[in-house]
N, C-alpha and C positions, 0 to 999 in steps of 0.2 A: 745725457740722461739715459739710463738703461730702461728696459721695458718694465722693470719692477719698481722704479721710483715714481712717487706721486708727483704730478706737476706742481711747480712752485707758484705761489701768488706773485703778481707783478711787484708788489711792495718788497717782498723777500728778495726777489731777483735784483731789484734796484739797490737794496741795502748791500747785498753781496757784491754787486758791481762797484758800488761806492767804496767798498772795502778792498777793491783791487782784483776781484775775480772776473777776468775778461770773459769767460764762457757764460757767465750770468748775463752780461750785457748782450752778448751774441744771441742768447735765447730771447731776450726782450726785443731785439731787432727783428728776429724771425717772426716773433709773435705779432708785432705791430707794423711790419713793413707794408702790408697790403692797405691798412688803414691810412698810413702816412702818405703813400703814393696816391691813393684815391682822394684824400682830402686836398693834397697839393694839386692834383689834376683838375679838380673842380674849380680851383682858383685860377690856375695858369692856362687851362685848356690845351695843354701841350704835354705829351708823354715824357719827352726828354727833360723839359723844365721841371715837371713834377718829380722825376727821379732825382734831379739835382737838388730840388728843395727838400725832399725826404732825406737824402744823404746829408745835406747841410744840417737839417734838423736833428738827425741822430747824433751828429758830431757835437752840436751845441748841447743836446740833452746829456750826452756823456760828460761834457765839461761842467754842466750845471747840476750833476747828481748830488753834490754836497748841499744844494739848496732845495732838493726834492724832499717833501715831507711825506712820510709813509702813510699818513692818514688820507693823503690826496689820491684820487684815481689816477694811476700812472698814464692810462690811455688819454684821459682828458688833459693832463699836464703836457704830454707829448703832442697832442693835437694842437694845442695853443702854440707850441714852438713851431710846428709844421706850418700852420697858417701864417705866422709872422715871417718865416723863411720864404714861403711862396710869394707873399706880398712884396718882400724885399727884392726877390728876383725880378718880379714884374716891374718894380720901380727902377731897378738898374737897367732894364732893357727898354725903358720908355724912350721914344725918339726925343732927341735933344731940340729939334726944331719942329714947330707945329706944321702939319700938312696944309698946303694951300687948297683952295676950293677945287681946283682942277684935279689935284692929286687925290682929294677925298672922293670925288665923283667916280674915279676909276676903280676897278676891282673891289669886290666885296671883302677880300682878305684884308686890304688896307683899312677899310672901315671897321672891320672886326677887331683888328689890332688896336686901332685908335680907341674904340669903345672899351676894350679891356683895359687899356692904359688909363682912360678917364675914370673907369670904375675903380681901378687899383688906387689911383690918386685920391679919389673921393673916400674910399675905404680907409686910406691912411690918415685922413682927417678925423676919423671917428675913434673914440677911445678903444683900447684893446679889449676890454670886457664886452662892450657893446658890439664890437666887430666880431668877436668870437661867437656871441649869441646869434647874430644875424647870419653868419656864414654856416654855423652848425645847423641852424633850423632851415634856412632857405637854400643853401648850396648843397648841404649834405643830407637834407631831409630827415634830420634827427628830431625826436620829440622834445617839446619844451621841458617837460619834467626831467628827462634824461640829461639835457644840457644844464638845467638848473642844478641838478644833483652833482654833476661833474664840477660845476663852478662854486658849489657851496652857497647857493642863494635859493630863495623860494621860487616856485613856478610862477607865482603871481608877479614877483619882481622881474623875472626873466621875460614874461609876456609884456609887461609895461615897457621895459627897456627895448624889447624888439620893436614895439609899435613906435616909440620915440625915435629909435635909430632909423627905421625905414623912412619916417617923415624927414629926418635930418639929411639922410642920404639923397632923397629926392630933391630937397632944396639945394644941396651942394651941386648935384648934377645939373639942375636947371640954371644955376648961377654960372656954371662953367660952359654952358652950351652957347 
């Protein structure tokens, strides 16, 4: 883009990328990379895993461009893909055998890894829309109204879903303890 060109809207860039214009998708990646890595980092709590999740999300988003609707907020659409990728990465890294009591008692790092793994497993049991609302509000610090607008639901509906999801997540975590 030259200094004299007006910046394009995300929906226009997504349409151009869907039509095969690689530079349009490159511009979307540059525009949303910080958000994608930040959202993934809040879930994985690891910079390397966050970058992996963001890269995987951009790849999936590129392949899913035919299903992207221009009336959707591209950033919200991409954020949902990033969240799913980050959770998938955590699930893939989950230890295959549970830690014994003595292993759990050692080092805080192992406890933190186990806690993240338990949380990721519990989050996986929550529906994608509810999980997105919870993570966007609680992990990313976004406003309910903003999240609701991204998802195409009312703020009241998002608030109710958030309340129910927090209660369900608490129940799941207590059952697994």
